[in-house]
MMTF fields as JSON, N, C-alpha, C and O atoms, coordinates in Angstrom:
{
  "mmtfVersion": "1.0.0",
  "mmtfProducer": "UNKNOWN",
  "numBonds": 303,
  "numAtoms": 304,
  "numGroups": 76,
  "numChains": 1,
  "numModels": 1,
  "chainsPerModel": [1],
  "groupsPerChain": [76],
  "chainIdList": ["A"],
  "bondAtomList": [4, 2, 8, 6, 12, 10, 16, 14, 20, 18, 24, 22, 28, 26, 32, 30, 36, 34, 40, 38, 44, 42, 48, 46, 52, 50, 56, 54, 60, 58, 64, 62, 68, 66, 72, 70, 76, 74, 80, 78, 84, 82, 88, 86, 92, 90, 96, 94, 100, 98, 104, 102, 108, 106, 112, 110, 116, 114, 120, 118, 124, 122, 128, 126, 132, 130, 136, 134, 140, 138, 144, 142, 148, 146, 152, 150, 156, 154, 160, 158, 164, 162, 168, 166, 172, 170, 176, 174, 180, 178, 184, 182, 188, 186, 192, 190, 196, 194, 200, 198, 204, 202, 208, 206, 212, 210, 216, 214, 220, 218, 224, 222, 228, 226, 232, 230, 236, 234, 240, 238, 244, 242, 248, 246, 252, 250, 256, 254, 260, 258, 264, 262, 268, 266, 272, 270, 276, 274, 280, 278, 284, 282, 288, 286, 292, 290, 296, 294, 300, 298],
  "bondOrderList": [1, 1, 1, 1, 1, 1, 1, 1, 1, 1, 1, 1, 1, 1, 1, 1, 1, 1, 1, 1, 1, 1, 1, 1, 1, 1, 1, 1, 1, 1, 1, 1, 1, 1, 1, 1, 1, 1, 1, 1, 1, 1, 1, 1, 1, 1, 1, 1, 1, 1, 1, 1, 1, 1, 1, 1, 1, 1, 1, 1, 1, 1, 1, 1, 1, 1, 1, 1, 1, 1, 1, 1, 1, 1, 1],
  "groupList": [{"groupName": "MET", "atomNameList": ["N", "CA", "C", "O"], "elementList": ["N", "C", "C", "O"], "formalChargeList": [0, 0, 0, 0], "bondAtomList": [1, 0, 2, 1, 3, 2], "bondOrderList": [1, 1, 2], "singleLetterCode": "M", "chemCompType": "L-PEPTIDE LINKING"}, {"groupName": "GLU", "atomNameList": ["N", "CA", "C", "O"], "elementList": ["N", "C", "C", "O"], "formalChargeList": [0, 0, 0, 0], "bondAtomList": [1, 0, 2, 1, 3, 2], "bondOrderList": [1, 1, 2], "singleLetterCode": "E", "chemCompType": "L-PEPTIDE LINKING"}, {"groupName": "VAL", "atomNameList": ["N", "CA", "C", "O"], "elementList": ["N", "C", "C", "O"], "formalChargeList": [0, 0, 0, 0], "bondAtomList": [1, 0, 2, 1, 3, 2], "bondOrderList": [1, 1, 2], "singleLetterCode": "V", "chemCompType": "L-PEPTIDE LINKING"}, {"groupName": "TYR", "atomNameList": ["N", "CA", "C", "O"], "elementList": ["N", "C", "C", "O"], "formalChargeList": [0, 0, 0, 0], "bondAtomList": [1, 0, 2, 1, 3, 2], "bondOrderList": [1, 1, 2], "singleLetterCode": "Y", "chemCompType": "L-PEPTIDE LINKING"}, {"groupName": "LYS", "atomNameList": ["N", "CA", "C", "O"], "elementList": ["N", "C", "C", "O"], "formalChargeList": [0, 0, 0, 0], "bondAtomList": [1, 0, 2, 1, 3, 2], "bondOrderList": [1, 1, 2], "singleLetterCode": "K", "chemCompType": "L-PEPTIDE LINKING"}, {"groupName": "ASP", "atomNameList": ["N", "CA", "C", "O"], "elementList": ["N", "C", "C", "O"], "formalChargeList": [0, 0, 0, 0], "bondAtomList": [1, 0, 2, 1, 3, 2], "bondOrderList": [1, 1, 2], "singleLetterCode": "D", "chemCompType": "L-PEPTIDE LINKING"}, {"groupName": "LEU", "atomNameList": ["N", "CA", "C", "O"], "elementList": ["N", "C", "C", "O"], "formalChargeList": [0, 0, 0, 0], "bondAtomList": [1, 0, 2, 1, 3, 2], "bondOrderList": [1, 1, 2], "singleLetterCode": "L", "chemCompType": "L-PEPTIDE LINKING"}, {"groupName": "GLY", "atomNameList": ["N", "CA", "C", "O"], "elementList": ["N", "C", "C", "O"], "formalChargeList": [0, 0, 0, 0], "bondAtomList": [1, 0, 2, 1, 3, 2], "bondOrderList": [1, 1, 2], "singleLetterCode": "G", "chemCompType": "PEPTIDE LINKING"}, {"groupName": "PRO", "atomNameList": ["N", "CA", "C", "O"], "elementList": ["N", "C", "C", "O"], "formalChargeList": [0, 0, 0, 0], "bondAtomList": [1, 0, 2, 1, 3, 2], "bondOrderList": [1, 1, 2], "singleLetterCode": "P", "chemCompType": "L-PEPTIDE LINKING"}, {"groupName": "ALA", "atomNameList": ["N", "CA", "C", "O"], "elementList": ["N", "C", "C", "O"], "formalChargeList": [0, 0, 0, 0], "bondAtomList": [1, 0, 2, 1, 3, 2], "bondOrderList": [1, 1, 2], "singleLetterCode": "A", "chemCompType": "L-PEPTIDE LINKING"}, {"groupName": "PHE", "atomNameList": ["N", "CA", "C", "O"], "elementList": ["N", "C", "C", "O"], "formalChargeList": [0, 0, 0, 0], "bondAtomList": [1, 0, 2, 1, 3, 2], "bondOrderList": [1, 1, 2], "singleLetterCode": "F", "chemCompType": "L-PEPTIDE LINKING"}, {"groupName": "SER", "atomNameList": ["N", "CA", "C", "O"], "elementList": ["N", "C", "C", "O"], "formalChargeList": [0, 0, 0, 0], "bondAtomList": [1, 0, 2, 1, 3, 2], "bondOrderList": [1, 1, 2], "singleLetterCode": "S", "chemCompType": "L-PEPTIDE LINKING"}, {"groupName": "ARG", "atomNameList": ["N", "CA", "C", "O"], "elementList": ["N", "C", "C", "O"], "formalChargeList": [0, 0, 0, 0], "bondAtomList": [1, 0, 2, 1, 3, 2], "bondOrderList": [1, 1, 2], "singleLetterCode": "R", "chemCompType": "L-PEPTIDE LINKING"}, {"groupName": "CYS", "atomNameList": ["N", "CA", "C", "O"], "elementList": ["N", "C", "C", "O"], "formalChargeList": [0, 0, 0, 0], "bondAtomList": [1, 0, 2, 1, 3, 2], "bondOrderList": [1, 1, 2], "singleLetterCode": "C", "chemCompType": "L-PEPTIDE LINKING"}, {"groupName": "ILE", "atomNameList": ["N", "CA", "C", "O"], "elementList": ["N", "C", "C", "O"], "formalChargeList": [0, 0, 0, 0], "bondAtomList": [1, 0, 2, 1, 3, 2], "bondOrderList": [1, 1, 2], "singleLetterCode": "I", "chemCompType": "L-PEPTIDE LINKING"}, {"groupName": "GLN", "atomNameList": ["N", "CA", "C", "O"], "elementList": ["N", "C", "C", "O"], "formalChargeList": [0, 0, 0, 0], "bondAtomList": [1, 0, 2, 1, 3, 2], "bondOrderList": [1, 1, 2], "singleLetterCode": "Q", "chemCompType": "L-PEPTIDE LINKING"}, {"groupName": "HIS", "atomNameList": ["N", "CA", "C", "O"], "elementList": ["N", "C", "C", "O"], "formalChargeList": [0, 0, 0, 0], "bondAtomList": [1, 0, 2, 1, 3, 2], "bondOrderList": [1, 1, 2], "singleLetterCode": "H", "chemCompType": "L-PEPTIDE LINKING"}, {"groupName": "ASN", "atomNameList": ["N", "CA", "C", "O"], "elementList": ["N", "C", "C", "O"], "formalChargeList": [0, 0, 0, 0], "bondAtomList": [1, 0, 2, 1, 3, 2], "bondOrderList": [1, 1, 2], "singleLetterCode": "N", "chemCompType": "L-PEPTIDE LINKING"}, {"groupName": "TRP", "atomNameList": ["N", "CA", "C", "O"], "elementList": ["N", "C", "C", "O"], "formalChargeList": [0, 0, 0, 0], "bondAtomList": [1, 0, 2, 1, 3, 2], "bondOrderList": [1, 1, 2], "singleLetterCode": "W", "chemCompType": "L-PEPTIDE LINKING"}],
  "groupTypeList": [0, 1, 2, 3, 4, 5, 2, 6, 1, 7, 8, 9, 7, 10, 11, 12, 1, 6, 7, 13, 3, 14, 9, 7, 0, 1, 1, 2, 12, 9, 15, 6, 6, 4, 14, 14, 9, 5, 6, 11, 5, 1, 1, 6, 3, 9, 12, 6, 2, 8, 7, 9, 16, 15, 14, 7, 7, 6, 6, 6, 16, 6, 7, 1, 17, 5, 18, 18, 18, 14, 13, 9, 2, 9, 17, 7],
  "groupIdList": [1, 2, 3, 4, 5, 6, 7, 8, 9, 10, 11, 12, 13, 14, 15, 16, 17, 18, 19, 20, 21, 22, 23, 24, 25, 26, 27, 28, 29, 30, 31, 32, 33, 34, 35, 36, 37, 38, 39, 40, 41, 42, 43, 44, 45, 46, 47, 48, 49, 50, 51, 52, 53, 54, 55, 56, 57, 58, 59, 60, 61, 62, 63, 64, 65, 66, 67, 68, 69, 70, 71, 72, 73, 74, 75, 76],
  "secStructList": [7, 7, 7, 7, 7, 7, 7, 7, 7, 7, 7, 6, 6, 1, 7, 2, 2, 2, 2, 2, 2, 2, 2, 2, 2, 2, 2, 2, 2, 2, 2, 2, 2, 2, 2, 2, 6, 6, 7, 7, 2, 2, 2, 2, 2, 7, 5, 1, 1, 6, 6, 1, 7, 5, 2, 2, 2, 2, 2, 2, 2, 2, 2, 2, 2, 2, 2, 2, 2, 0, 0, 0, 0, 0, 7, 7],
  "xCoordList": [-30.79, -30.081, -28.587, -28.173, -27.796, -26.349, -25.734, -26.074, -24.831, -24.139, -22.765, -22.001, -22.464, -21.181, -20.212, -20.531, -19.034, -18.012, -16.716, -16.223, -16.171, -14.931, -13.791, -13.782, -12.835, -11.738, -10.419, -10.175, -9.579, -8.244, -7.287, -7.284, -6.488, -5.47, -4.125, -3.907, -3.223, -1.912, -1.034, -1.291, 0.007, 0.935, 1.737, 1.937, 2.184, 2.975, 4.312, 4.856, 4.813, 6.121, 6.085, 7.134, 4.896, 4.754, 3.952, 3.188, 4.129, 3.305, 1.849, 1.565, 0.938, -0.492, -0.842, -1.582, -0.309, -0.627, -0.08, -0.809, 1.2, 1.8, 1.156, 0.935, 0.859, 0.185, -1.169, -1.569, -1.88, -3.19, -3.035, -3.826, -2.02, -1.771, -1.452, -1.98, -0.585, -0.193, -1.39, -1.588, -2.182, -3.373, -4.346, -4.953, -4.498, -5.375, -4.884, -5.674, -3.57, -3.003, -3.206, -3.529, -3.017, -3.215, -4.671, -4.944, -5.596, -7.023, -7.375, -8.055, -6.92, -7.213, -6.529, -7.111, -5.301, -4.588, -5.349, -5.489, -5.835, -6.596, -7.873, -8.234, -8.55, -9.766, -9.44, -10.152, -8.363, -7.972, -7.589, -8.003, -6.803, -6.412, -7.623, -7.653, -8.618, -9.841, -10.576, -11.108, -10.605, -11.312, -10.618, -11.289, -9.289, -8.558, -8.102, -7.511, -8.358, -7.839, -8.207, -7.416, -9.373, -9.808, -9.794, -10.464, -9.049, -8.957, -8.155, -7.109, -8.649, -7.953, -6.86, -6.816, -5.981, -4.946, -5.571, -5.081, -6.663, -7.326, -7.829, -7.72, -8.374, -8.869, -7.716, -7.848, -6.589, -5.433, -4.832, -4.317, -4.892, -4.372, -5.345, -4.965, -6.594, -7.628, -7.401, -6.745, -7.959, -7.933, -9.382, -10.248, -9.638, -11.013, -11.507, -12.669, -10.617, -10.926, -9.707, -8.589, -9.89, -8.742, -7.718, -8.072, -6.459, -5.386, -5.042, -4.041, -5.854, -5.577, -4.584, -4.332, -4.03, -3.129, -3.92, -5.12, -3.229, -3.86, -4.186, -3.51, -5.222, -5.639, -4.498, -4.262, -3.793, -2.656, -1.569, -0.951, -1.321, -0.326, -0.734, 0.102, -2.018, -2.507, -2.375, -2.045, -2.634, -2.469, -1.004, -0.698, -0.107, 1.321, 1.718, 2.512, 1.178, 1.455, 1.0, 1.696, -0.153, -0.619, 0.379, 0.683, 0.879, 1.857, 3.149, 3.74, 3.595, 4.811, 4.617, 5.537, 3.417, 3.137, 3.177, 3.704, 2.632, 2.704, 4.154, 4.535, 4.958, 6.36, 7.073, 7.84, 6.841, 7.475, 7.081, 7.939, 5.794, 5.338, 6.032, 6.474, 6.126, 6.783, 8.246, 8.737, 8.944, 10.363, 10.58, 11.461, 9.796, 10.024, 9.457, 10.07, 8.314, 7.636, 7.831, 8.332, 7.441, 7.49, 8.924, 9.189, 9.838, 11.235, 12.042, 13.209, 11.443, 12.14, 13.068, 13.736],
  "yCoordList": [-11.323, -10.374, -10.688, -11.825, -9.674, -9.851, -9.523, -8.515, -10.381, -10.168, -9.596, -10.168, -8.462, -7.805, -8.273, -8.242, -8.704, -9.142, -8.433, -8.549, -7.704, -6.962, -7.765, -8.012, -8.173, -9.009, -8.31, -7.887, -8.195, -7.643, -8.782, -9.802, -8.611, -9.588, -8.897, -7.881, -9.456, -8.858, -9.046, -9.912, -8.232, -8.355, -9.653, -10.194, -10.134, -11.362, -11.156, -10.053, -12.225, -12.169, -11.887, -11.837, -11.701, -11.441, -12.565, -13.254, -12.743, -13.714, -13.278, -12.114, -14.192, -13.874, -12.741, -11.826, -12.8, -11.792, -10.428, -9.436, -10.367, -9.086, -8.543, -7.339, -9.429, -9.014, -8.392, -7.43, -8.951, -8.399, -6.998, -6.109, -6.791, -5.459, -4.462, -3.35, -4.869, -3.976, -3.647, -2.491, -4.65, -4.414, -3.485, -2.619, -3.656, -2.779, -1.349, -0.416, -1.169, 0.179, 0.825, 2.01, 0.048, 0.581, 0.984, 2.006, 0.183, 0.501, 1.797, 2.658, 1.935, 3.138, 4.348, 5.432, 4.172, 5.273, 5.744, 6.947, 4.813, 5.174, 5.926, 6.899, 5.483, 6.172, 7.592, 8.538, 7.74, 9.054, 9.991, 11.151, 9.498, 10.342, 10.815, 11.95, 9.955, 10.345, 11.447, 12.377, 11.343, 12.323, 13.679, 14.71, 13.698, 14.963, 15.567, 16.647, 14.908, 15.342, 16.779, 17.481, 17.216, 18.546, 19.584, 20.612, 19.334, 20.325, 21.533, 21.391, 22.695, 23.937, 24.222, 23.602, 25.169, 25.576, 26.089, 25.805, 26.848, 27.389, 26.257, 26.339, 25.212, 24.08, 23.323, 22.861, 23.193, 22.499, 23.295, 22.707, 24.613, 25.465, 25.617, 26.087, 25.221, 25.405, 24.492, 23.454, 24.911, 24.123, 23.818, 24.689, 22.576, 22.203, 22.939, 23.337, 23.113, 23.883, 24.735, 24.356, 25.865, 26.704, 25.916, 25.175, 26.095, 25.426, 24.036, 23.447, 23.511, 22.19, 22.328, 23.434, 21.219, 21.223, 21.506, 21.242, 22.043, 22.293, 20.955, 19.952, 20.959, 19.747, 19.204, 17.996, 20.065, 19.623, 18.984, 18.012, 19.513, 18.927, 17.545, 16.651, 17.376, 16.059, 15.053, 13.889, 15.506, 14.625, 14.245, 13.098, 15.195, 14.908, 13.886, 12.986, 14.019, 13.074, 11.663, 10.693, 11.54, 10.226, 9.603, 8.413, 10.413, 9.918, 9.486, 8.477, 10.245, 9.881, 8.583, 7.772, 8.388, 7.128, 5.948, 4.891, 6.112, 5.052, 4.707, 3.537, 5.737, 5.523, 4.819, 3.887, 5.237, 4.583, 3.11, 2.252, 2.803, 1.425, 0.584, -0.531, 1.117, 0.383, 0.124, -0.99, 1.145, 0.991, 0.08, -0.78, 0.255, -0.476, -1.886, -2.799, -2.076, -3.37, -4.185, -5.309, -3.626, -4.384, -4.714, -5.803, -3.777, -4.018, -4.662, -5.001, -4.835, -5.49, -4.548, -4.936],
  "zCoordList": [-6.13, -5.29, -5.321, -5.096, -5.599, -5.661, -4.304, -3.684, -3.855, -2.586, -2.901, -3.679, -2.285, -2.491, -1.42, -0.231, -1.837, -0.897, -1.25, -2.372, -0.298, -0.5, 0.109, 1.315, -0.708, -0.249, -0.557, -1.687, 0.455, 0.253, -0.055, 0.634, -1.076, -1.404, -1.348, -2.008, -0.554, -0.387, -1.604, -2.439, -1.704, -2.827, -2.733, -1.645, -3.867, -3.908, -3.183, -3.153, -2.613, -1.967, -0.482, 0.161, 0.083, 1.51, 2.145, 1.469, 3.431, 4.139, 4.048, 3.764, 4.284, 4.211, 5.162, 4.799, 6.384, 7.398, 7.017, 7.049, 6.655, 6.284, 5.011, 4.887, 4.069, 2.844, 3.125, 2.469, 4.11, 4.491, 5.074, 4.759, 5.923, 6.478, 5.364, 5.344, 4.444, 3.358, 2.47, 2.096, 2.135, 1.315, 2.031, 1.401, 3.332, 4.112, 4.104, 3.953, 4.267, 4.236, 2.865, 2.775, 1.808, 0.461, 0.231, -0.398, 0.739, 0.589, 1.314, 0.755, 2.544, 3.322, 2.694, 2.643, 2.217, 1.569, 0.329, 0.109, -0.474, -1.677, -1.309, -1.972, -0.266, 0.177, 0.645, 0.307, 1.422, 1.932, 0.789, 0.776, -0.17, -1.296, -2.085, -2.561, -2.224, -2.931, -2.166, -2.772, -0.845, -0.015, -0.029, -0.079, 0.013, 0.163, -1.154, -1.156, -2.268, -3.57, -3.922, -4.552, -3.532, -3.953, -2.825, -2.931, -1.761, -0.685, -1.156, -1.79, -0.845, -1.206, -0.171, 0.891, -0.502, 0.45, 1.743, 2.836, 1.608, 2.789, 3.692, 4.916, 3.091, 3.88, 4.538, 5.672, 3.839, 4.42, 5.581, 6.532, 5.509, 6.585, 7.752, 8.824, 7.544, 8.568, 9.771, 9.68, 10.885, 12.123, 12.483, 12.4, 12.884, 13.219, 14.457, 14.533, 15.42, 16.631, 16.953, 16.602, 17.603, 17.953, 18.778, 19.695, 18.43, 19.15, 18.618, 19.028, 17.716, 17.142, 15.992, 15.512, 15.558, 14.409, 13.132, 13.056, 12.143, 10.851, 10.182, 10.41, 9.36, 8.667, 7.811, 7.801, 7.101, 6.286, 7.12, 6.687, 8.312, 9.211, 9.683, 9.815, 9.935, 10.347, 9.21, 9.438, 7.98, 6.83, 6.631, 6.304, 6.827, 6.746, 7.806, 7.534, 8.996, 10.073, 9.696, 9.993, 9.05, 8.601, 7.62, 7.704, 6.697, 5.735, 6.402, 6.018, 7.404, 8.131, 8.906, 9.01, 9.45, 10.161, 9.203, 9.547, 8.017, 7.007, 6.712, 6.698, 6.476, 6.145, 7.289, 7.047, 8.526, 9.675, 9.717, 9.924, 9.523, 9.598, 8.532, 8.806, 7.327, 6.25, 6.585, 6.403, 7.072, 7.396, 8.6, 8.572, 9.646, 10.892, 10.886, 11.44, 10.278, 10.365, 9.089, 9.133, 7.98, 6.731, 6.306, 5.796, 6.518, 6.134, 7.252, 7.054, 8.412, 9.52, 10.218, 11.176]
}
C-alpha cells in the first residue's frame, strides 16, 4: 500500500513560515485556475442568488486579495 503525502515547499529566499504561506497560495491559485478555466461568459456574469455579486466579480476580488497580501505582507 502506497501512502500519499502532499508537502508544500516554499520558494528559495524566504523564511520557512513565509515560504509556506506563499506555497499555499500558489497551490490554491493553481486549483482555482483549473476549476474556472472553462467557465463561459454567461457563467462569469451569473449570480448564484438574486442580489449577489457576479461570479466573475467574486473571482476578480480573490485576485485583488492575493495582490494585496503580496504587496502588504510579503513585500513588507
